[in-house]
Structure formats: structure tokens, C-alpha cells
C-alpha positions in Angstrom: 49.0 7.0 -12.4 47.4 4.5 -10.0 48.3 0.9 -9.1 46.3 -2.0 -10.6 44.4 -2.7 -7.4 43.4 0.9 -6.7 40.1 0.8 -8.7 37.7 3.4 -7.2 34.8 5.5 -8.3 37.2 8.1 -9.6 38.7 5.5 -11.9 35.3 5.3 -13.7 35.0 9.1 -13.7 38.4 9.6 -15.4 37.8 6.7 -17.8 34.5 8.3 -18.8 36.4 11.5 -19.6 39.1 9.7 -21.6 41.7 10.7 -19.0 43.3 7.2 -19.1 46.5 8.2 -17.2 44.3 8.6 -14.1 42.1 5.5 -14.3 44.8 2.8 -14.0 43.6 -0.6 -15.4 39.9 0.2 -15.1 39.2 -0.2 -18.9 41.4 -3.2 -19.3 39.6 -5.0 -16.5 36.3 -4.7 -18.4 34.6 -2.1 -16.2 32.0 0.1 -17.8 32.0 3.9 -18.1 29.2 6.4 -17.5 27.7 9.3 -19.5 28.9 12.8 -18.8 26.5 15.5 -19.9 27.8 19.1 -20.4 24.4 20.5 -19.4 21.5 19.8 -17.0 20.0 16.3 -17.4 16.6 17.6 -18.3 18.0 19.6 -21.2 19.0 16.5 -23.1 16.6 16.9 -26.0 15.3 13.3 -26.0 14.0 13.6 -22.4 11.5 16.5 -23.2 12.6 18.3 -20.1 11.0 15.4 -18.1 7.7 17.0 -18.9 6.5 14.0 -20.9 4.0 13.1 -18.2 2.8 16.6 -17.2 3.6 20.2 -17.7 4.4 22.7 -14.9 2.5 25.9 -14.8 3.5 28.7 -12.4 0.7 30.2 -10.4 0.8 34.0 -9.7 -0.9 36.1 -7.1 -3.3 38.5 -8.6 -2.3 42.2 -8.8 -4.3 44.9 -7.0 -2.2 47.6 -8.6 -0.6 47.8 -12.0 2.9 48.5 -10.8 3.0 45.5 -8.5 5.3 42.7 -9.5 4.0 39.2 -10.3 4.5 36.9 -7.3 4.8 33.2 -7.8 2.7 31.5 -5.1 2.8 27.9 -6.3 2.7 25.5 -9.3 0.1 23.5 -11.1 1.1 20.3 -12.8 -1.2 18.8 -15.4 -1.7 17.9 -19.0 -4.6 17.3 -21.3 -4.8 15.6 -24.7 -7.3 16.1 -27.5 -8.2 12.9 -29.5 -9.7 13.0 -33.0 -12.9 11.0 -33.2 -14.1 9.1 -36.3 -17.3 10.2 -37.9 -18.4 6.5 -37.7 -20.1 6.2 -34.2 -19.5 2.4 -34.3 -15.7 2.7 -34.4 -14.0 2.1 -31.1 -12.5 5.1 -29.2 -8.8 5.9 -29.9 -6.2 4.4 -27.7 -5.5 6.6 -24.6 -2.0 8.0 -24.5 -2.0 8.5 -20.7 -3.6 5.1 -19.9 -0.9 3.8 -17.5 0.1 7.0 -15.7 2.0 6.8 -12.4 0.3 7.1 -9.1 -0.3 10.6 -7.7 0.0 9.3 -4.1 2.5 10.8 -1.7 5.8 9.0 -2.1 8.3 8.7 0.7 11.8 8.7 -0.9 15.4 8.6 0.0 17.5 11.1 -2.0 21.2 10.8 -2.5 22.9 13.9 -3.9 26.4 13.4 -5.2 28.4 16.6 -5.7 31.5 15.9 -7.8 33.2 19.3 -8.4 32.8 22.9 -9.2 34.0 24.5 -12.4 35.1 28.2 -12.8 33.2 29.4 -9.7 32.8 33.1 -9.4 35.5 34.5 -7.0 34.2 36.1 -3.8 37.4 37.0 -2.0 39.9 39.8 -2.7 42.5 37.2 -3.6 40.5 36.2 -6.7 39.5 32.9 -5.1 36.8 31.6 -2.8 36.4 29.2 0.1 33.5 27.2 -1.3 31.3 24.7 0.5 27.9 23.0 -0.3 24.5 23.7 1.1 21.5 21.4 0.3 17.9 22.5 0.9 14.8 20.3 0.3 11.6 21.6 1.9 12.3 22.5 5.5 15.5 20.4 5.6 18.8 22.3 5.1 22.2 20.7 5.5 25.8 21.8 4.6 29.4 20.9 4.9 30.7 24.3 6.0 33.3 22.6 8.2 34.7 21.0 5.1 35.2 24.2 3.1 37.9 24.0 0.4 40.1 27.1 0.7 41.4 29.4 -2.0 40.0 27.8 -5.2 37.5 28.4 -7.9 37.6 24.8 -9.2 37.0 22.7 -6.0 36.8 18.9 -6.1 34.1 18.2 -3.5 33.5 14.5 -3.8 30.6 14.7 -1.3 27.4 12.7 -1.0 24.4 13.8 1.0 21.4 11.7 2.0 18.0 13.2 2.6 14.5 11.7 3.2 11.5 13.5 1.8 7.9 13.0 0.7 7.3 13.9 -2.9 5.5 16.1 -3.9 5.3 17.8 -0.5 9.0 18.7 -0.9 10.1 18.3 -4.4 12.5 21.2 -5.3 16.0 20.2 -4.5 18.1 23.4 -4.1 21.9 23.0 -4.3 23.9 26.1 -3.3 27.6 26.7 -3.3 28.6 29.3 -0.7 31.8 31.1 0.2 33.0 30.7 3.7 33.9 33.9 5.6 35.3 34.1 9.1 33.8 37.4 10.0 31.1 38.5 7.5 28.0 36.5 6.4 28.8 33.7 4.0 28.0 34.8 0.4 26.0 32.6 -2.0 28.2 32.0 -5.1 25.4 30.4 -7.0 22.7 27.8 -6.8 20.7 25.4 -9.0 17.2 23.8 -8.5 16.2 20.3 -9.5 12.5 19.2 -9.7 12.5 15.8 -8.2 8.9 15.1 -8.9 9.4 15.5 -12.6 12.2 13.0 -12.5 10.1 10.5 -10.4 7.2 10.7 -12.8 9.0 10.7 -16.1 8.7 7.7 -18.4 12.5 8.0 -19.0 13.1 6.8 -15.4 15.3 9.6 -14.2 15.3 8.3 -10.6 18.5 6.3 -10.8 20.6 6.2 -14.0 21.0 2.7 -15.4 24.6 1.4 -15.6 25.9 -0.4 -18.7 26.3 -3.7 -16.8 24.6 -5.5 -14.0 27.1 -6.1 -11.2 26.4 -7.6 -7.8 29.8 -6.9 -6.3 32.8 -4.7 -6.9 33.1 -1.0 -7.4 30.1 -0.8 -9.7 27.7 -2.8 -7.5 24.0 -2.4 -8.4 22.7 0.5 -6.4 19.0 0.7 -7.6 16.3 -0.6 -5.3 14.7 -2.4 -8.3 16.3 -5.1 -10.4 16.5 -4.9 -14.2 13.9 -7.5 -14.9 11.3 -5.8 -12.7 12.2 -2.4 -14.3 11.7 -3.9 -17.7 8.3 -5.2 -16.8 7.2 -1.9 -15.3 8.5 0.1 -18.4 6.7 -2.2 -20.8 3.5 -2.0 -18.9 3.6 1.8 -18.6 4.3 2.3 -22.3 1.7 -0.2 -23.5 4.3 -2.6 -24.8 3.9 -6.4 -24.7 5.0 -7.7 -21.4 8.4 -9.4 -21.4 8.4 -13.2 -21.3 11.5 -15.1 -20.0 12.1 -18.0 -22.4 15.2 -19.2 -20.5 18.1 -17.7 -18.6 19.5 -16.0 -21.7 16.4 -15.2 -23.8 13.6 -12.7 -23.3 10.7 -12.2 -25.7 8.7 -9.0 -26.0 5.9 -9.1 -28.6 7.3 -10.6 -31.7 11.0 -9.9 -30.9 13.3 -12.3 -29.0 16.4 -10.9 -27.4 19.3 -13.2 -26.6 22.1 -12.5 -24.3 24.7 -13.7 -26.8 23.7 -10.9 -29.1 24.9 -8.4 -26.5 27.9 -10.1 -25.0 29.8 -11.6 -27.9 32.6 -9.1 -27.7 32.4 -8.1 -24.1 35.1 -8.6 -21.5 33.0 -9.5 -18.5 34.4 -9.0 -15.0 34.0 -11.4 -12.1 31.4 -9.1 -10.6 28.5 -9.5 -13.1 25.2 -10.9 -11.9 22.6 -13.3 -13.2 22.2 -13.7 -17.0 18.5 -12.8 -17.1 19.1 -9.6 -15.2 22.0 -8.7 -17.5 19.9 -9.3 -20.6 17.0 -7.2 -19.2 19.4 -4.3 -18.6 20.7 -4.5 -22.2 17.1 -4.3 -23.4 16.4 -1.3 -21.1 19.3 0.6 -22.7 17.7 0.0 -26.2 14.6 1.7 -24.8 16.8 4.8 -24.2 16.0 5.2 -20.5 18.2 7.5 -18.4 21.7 6.0 -18.2 24.2 6.3 -15.3 25.5 9.8 -15.7 27.0 13.0 -14.4 25.2 16.2 -15.3 26.7 19.7 -15.4 24.5 22.4 -14.0 25.1 26.2 -14.2 24.9 28.2 -11.0 23.1 31.5 -10.7 22.3 34.0 -7.9 19.7 36.7 -7.3 22.2 39.6 -7.5 23.2 38.7 -11.1 20.3 36.5 -12.2 21.2 36.2 -15.8 25.0 35.7 -15.4 26.4 32.2 -14.8 28.4 32.0 -11.6 30.1 28.8 -12.5 29.0 25.2 -13.0 28.6 22.1 -10.9 29.1 18.4 -11.8 26.7 16.2 -9.9 24.1 13.4 -10.0 21.0 12.7 -8.0 19.5 9.3 -7.1 15.8 9.0 -6.0 14.7 5.8 -4.2 11.0 5.4 -3.5 10.6 3.6 -0.1 7.8 1.5 -1.5 10.3 -0.2 -3.9 12.5 -1.4 -1.0 15.9 -0.4 0.2 18.6 0.7 -2.3 22.0 -0.7 -2.8 25.1 0.8 -1.1 26.0 4.4 -2.2 29.1 5.1 -4.3 32.1 6.3 -2.3 33.2 9.4 -4.1 35.6 10.8 -1.5 38.4 12.7 -3.4 41.7 10.9 -3.8 44.5 11.9 -1.5 47.9 12.7 -3.1 50.4 9.8 -2.6 53.7 10.6 -0.9 
């Protein structure tokens, strides 16, 4: 157990997994939990694989001989829609589904990659264990924490955050590898997973930075997005052809014919001293009713080229994408693993 004042990110993690003996007074203090997916984020059925805006088509190099293997040389992203037209030429054209699509300009972004832990990693050493560490690749950038390898384990707790700057879509495939440290021979790749950052940036489900359940301006769950809830709500309504939100007062927002009141969401809530302005809290509650991507941890299977169809373990992680054009983000979470107490 932990003392009352020792609230950290891991308190939220264990509270979200219902491991209450490890989260101290986190729940009693009114702090919110997060969503833990047992699969990759894009496989949550409601999110349509984050292909709601466009589909990805692999491009292959043409064969000169029949026995040659297909070689993927790139990707094409696009989508087309067919609209039925009325036989009456005087009727107006149907409403365009893709009217408010996102910009296709180059977007400079800050990427934060949080690696929580590995689960049942494939052993690479004769001892039946491995010495795993993380390698991150995005375009030409490659970073690792080889010096921080975790010895003799197949279930490492990494608690590591990496920051990378990139330009999407010039570099949009985030590759996360788990490698086995070796003193003499070349380090083996245990497994890897790839995340398409462009799909997450363009999706209407706003998979750039998961929305927490509460708007906090201080404390362990301080707002980390580079856009505040009211602005997010405005942008989401505009993109999805909804009526734009109208702030009636500090605790009421009207969208179309529906009025949302803060009291309807907070009647039974135990608020902490860290919550922010009422109108921002209300906007965040409304955003959750629109089923945007929540604050989460996803679980991704790892694969390697030697056994491409056999899972080599899994990885708990989450990724934040912050477009530079939206301003600087909030402070990152500190997910450093807890140290055993003497």
C-alpha cells in the first residue's frame, strides 16, 4: 500500500485496473480513472480503424517476372463517395459528407510516446528470460534506452516516455521495437508494432490526445492537451456539421436545440481542488457524450519478421500527438516506475 500523500500516475493506473491495494486514496480523493484497452486503439470497433476520413491503399512495384514477390513501395490515402441524385433537376444537391475535411498541409508535431510495460515477451536468452529495452523509430529518427535495459525478465515495467518532433505525413509511421540486450552478439528484436500517426491526426474521433474525464489545471492529472475543451468542442461541432456551441453562462452551453448544464453532470461528483473553470469542465463533459477518444492505455501485440504470424508478447502504451500550430502542450505525465520502499 502507499501513503495518502503519495498520489502519482501509477495510482491512476492501478485504480483503473481495480487494483485498489496499490492506488492508496486515489479514488477516495475524487480523482478520475482512464480507459485500458486490451487491444490496439484503432481496433476499437467504434473508431472504424481511424479510417473514417480516408482509406490507406498499399502501392506495389510492378512485376517483371511471375515468380517475383510483390514489393510495397508506398501508400495512397484517399476516399470517394457516391451520392444519389434526385430525378428532379430543381432539387438541391445532397449534403456533402466530407465538407469540412481537415487540412492536407504538412503539420509539424511533437510526439510523446509513453511505454508502460511489456507482457509475456518472448524469451531470447538461454535462461528463459530476456534483457529488454525500447527502440523508437520515426522516419530517420531512431532513439532507444539501451543503457536502461531491464535484466532477466519477460514482463518488464518500463515506465518510459520519449519525445520526438516530426512533420506529418513526411514521417508518420511510428515503429516501437522491444529488443534484447546482448553483451557480445547483436541485440535481437523481440518484436515490434507500428502506429499510423497520420490516421490518428486526421480522424474525427480525435485520437491525438485522449480526453480525461475531468478538466484539471493543477495536480497529478493536470490538463496536458494543447487545446482547451471549449475550443475542441467548437472544432468538433464545425467538422461534423453540428450547430456551433453557444455559451449561455459559466455553467450552460447550448448546441442546436439542446442545452447542457453543468449541474446535470456534477450532481454526484466528488470534485478535487484541482478542477478548472466551469465552462471548460462542461465542454469536456459534452465532448465525452460525442464519444471522442478518451484518456487511455492501449495494448499492442508485438511481431517480428522471423515469425511474422506469431505474437511475441504485448506492450501497454499510449501516444500523444501535439500539432505545433495549436500551441505548446501541457506538461507530460511522469510515469517513472515506483521504487520499492525499504
